[in-house]
Every structure is written in structure tokens, then in C-alpha cells.
C-alpha positions in Angstrom: 31.8 -19.5 30.0 29.2 -18.1 27.9 30.0 -14.6 29.2 33.9 -15.2 28.2 32.9 -16.2 24.6 30.4 -13.1 24.2 33.1 -10.7 25.6 35.6 -12.2 23.2 33.5 -11.9 20.1 32.4 -8.5 21.0 35.9 -7.5 21.6 36.8 -9.0 18.0 33.7 -7.0 16.7 35.4 -3.9 18.2 38.5 -4.6 16.6 36.6 -5.2 13.0 35.1 -1.8 13.5 38.4 0.0 14.2 39.8 -1.8 11.2 36.8 -0.9 8.9 37.0 2.8 10.0 40.7 2.8 9.1 40.1 1.4 5.8 37.3 4.0 5.1 39.9 6.8 6.1 42.4 5.3 3.8 40.0 5.2 1.0 39.2 8.8 1.5 43.0 9.9 1.7 43.6 7.8 -1.5 40.6 9.2 -3.4 42.4 12.7 -2.8 45.3 11.1 -5.0 42.8 9.7 -7.6 43.8 6.1 -6.3 41.6 3.7 -4.4 41.8 0.1 -2.6 38.7 -1.1 -4.8 38.0 -3.4 -1.8 36.5 -0.9 0.9 32.9 -1.5 0.0 33.2 -5.2 -0.1 35.2 -5.5 3.1 33.1 -2.8 4.9 29.9 -4.5 3.8 31.3 -8.1 5.3 32.6 -6.2 8.3 29.0 -4.7 9.1 27.4 -7.9 9.0 30.2 -9.7 11.0 30.3 -7.2 13.8 26.3 -7.2 13.8 26.3 -10.9 14.3 29.3 -11.1 16.7 27.8 -8.7 19.3 24.4 -10.5 19.3 25.3 -12.7 22.3 27.1 -9.9 24.3 24.2 -7.5 23.6 21.4 -9.9 24.8 23.8 -10.9 27.8 24.1 -7.1 28.9 20.3 -6.6 28.6 20.8 -3.7 26.0 18.9 -5.5 23.1 15.8 -3.4 22.2 12.8 -4.6 24.2 9.3 -3.4 23.9 8.0 -3.6 27.2 5.0 -1.4 27.0 2.4 -4.5 27.6 4.8 -6.9 29.5 4.9 -4.1 32.2 1.2 -4.2 32.8 1.1 -7.9 32.9 1.1 -10.0 36.3 4.0 -11.8 37.0 3.0 -15.1 35.9 1.9 -13.9 32.7 5.2 -11.8 32.4 7.3 -15.2 33.1 5.1 -17.1 30.5 5.5 -14.3 27.8 9.4 -14.4 28.4 9.7 -18.1 28.3 7.7 -18.2 24.9 9.6 -15.4 23.5 12.9 -17.1 24.3 11.8 -20.5 23.1 10.7 -19.1 19.9 13.7 -17.1 19.3 15.7 -20.3 20.1 14.2 -22.2 17.6 14.6 -19.5 15.0 18.3 -19.2 15.7 18.8 -22.8 15.6 16.9 -23.0 12.4 18.7 -20.1 10.9 22.1 -21.8 11.9 21.3 -25.1 9.9 20.6 -23.4 6.8 23.9 -21.3 7.5 25.9 -24.4 8.2 24.5 -25.7 5.0 25.8 -22.5 3.0 29.0 -22.6 4.6 29.9 -26.1 3.7 28.6 -25.3 0.0 30.8 -22.6 -0.3 33.8 -24.6 1.3 33.1 -27.3 -0.8 32.9 -25.2 -4.0 35.7 -23.1 -3.0 33.8 -20.1 -4.0 35.6 -16.8 -3.6 34.3 -12.9 -4.2 34.7 -11.5 -7.3 36.8 -8.6 -6.3 40.4 -7.3 -6.4 41.1 -9.6 -3.6 39.4 -13.0 -3.8 38.0 -13.7 -0.5 36.9 -17.3 0.4 32.9 -16.6 1.0 32.7 -19.1 3.5 34.8 -16.9 5.8 32.1 -14.1 6.0 29.6 -16.7 6.2 31.3 -18.2 9.4 31.1 -14.9 11.2 27.1 -15.0 10.9 27.3 -18.6 11.9 29.4 -18.0 15.0 27.2 -14.9 16.1 24.0 -17.2 15.8 25.9 -19.9 17.8 26.8 -17.5 20.7 23.0 -16.0 20.5 21.9 -19.6 20.7 23.9 -20.2 23.7 23.2 -17.1 25.5 19.2 -17.9 24.6 19.8 -21.2 26.6 21.5 -19.5 29.4 18.2 -16.8 29.6 15.8 -20.1 29.5 17.7 -22.0 32.3 17.9 -18.9 34.2 14.4 -18.0 34.0 13.2 -21.6 34.8 15.7 -22.3 37.5 16.0 -18.7 39.3 13.3 -16.5 38.0 14.6 -13.4 36.0 14.2 -9.7 36.7 13.5 -7.6 33.9 16.4 -5.6 32.4 19.0 -7.8 34.3 22.3 -8.8 32.6 22.4 -12.6 32.3 25.4 -14.1 33.0 27.0 -17.9 33.6 
């Protein structure tokens, strides 16, 4: 289930990236004719943040997130497992804490009906919701990693799937 959600989010991030590239190319062409969408900077800015957060769970699942293993490779297996367990729990606590504050921000933006101050008034809860969804997928993937480490043990650099 988590793998499917991560793939869907990563696929959506890829679609957003393609749309951003298209918007940038459109903006370049329009500027040849002294025209502009006047929205490329705002939409691409929101898009970059959205694709970054939406791809977090998939990146962690695939084992492609940046890891610094200069110390852990030299540790005994038990110390490496303890280190991994501590890292996963600390990351999970941090992600849940961020989700709590992100949810408060989304609900506040929704309640107030806050929109961006651009030519296209985007409800600001929408880009914030992408951050929340990405954090939620990351929290699920961290929980999967925790369970897999505790129940089965974990080989380093292996993709984690349920």
C-alpha cells in the first residue's frame, strides 16, 4: 500500500515537473514577443516545493536518499542497527511535528480563504497541502522502515516496500 501511494505521488511530481518545464518554455517564447504569463515564477516556485515533498516517500523507499555512511560502515552490526533505529525514530518524530504545524497552517489558510496576490489568485492552502501530503507519505515510509528494521532486520541500501 505504501509503495502504491509513493509511486502515485512520484508520478504526480513527474507530471508537475513536465508542466513546469512547459510553462517555462512558454514564458521564454512569450518574452520573444514582449509578452508574459506573469505567473511563471509563482507557479514554478510552488511546483518545485510540491515535487520535492511529494517525492520524499518514494525516494526513501527506493533507498536513493542521501546517506552518509562513513561511520556506520565501520560500526558493528548491533551498533549499526541501533543507529538506524535512532535515526528512523528521530526522523519520524520530526516529520510528525512538522505535519502538526503544517496542518494548522492549512486549516488557517482554508478558514481565512487566503489567496496568492498574483494575476491568478491561488488559494494558498493548495500548495501547503502538497507539503502536508509529502510529509504524510514520508511518515508512512519511516513507519514501514521502523517495522521492517524491528521485525526483519534491514540490509543497508535496500529498498523498503510493503
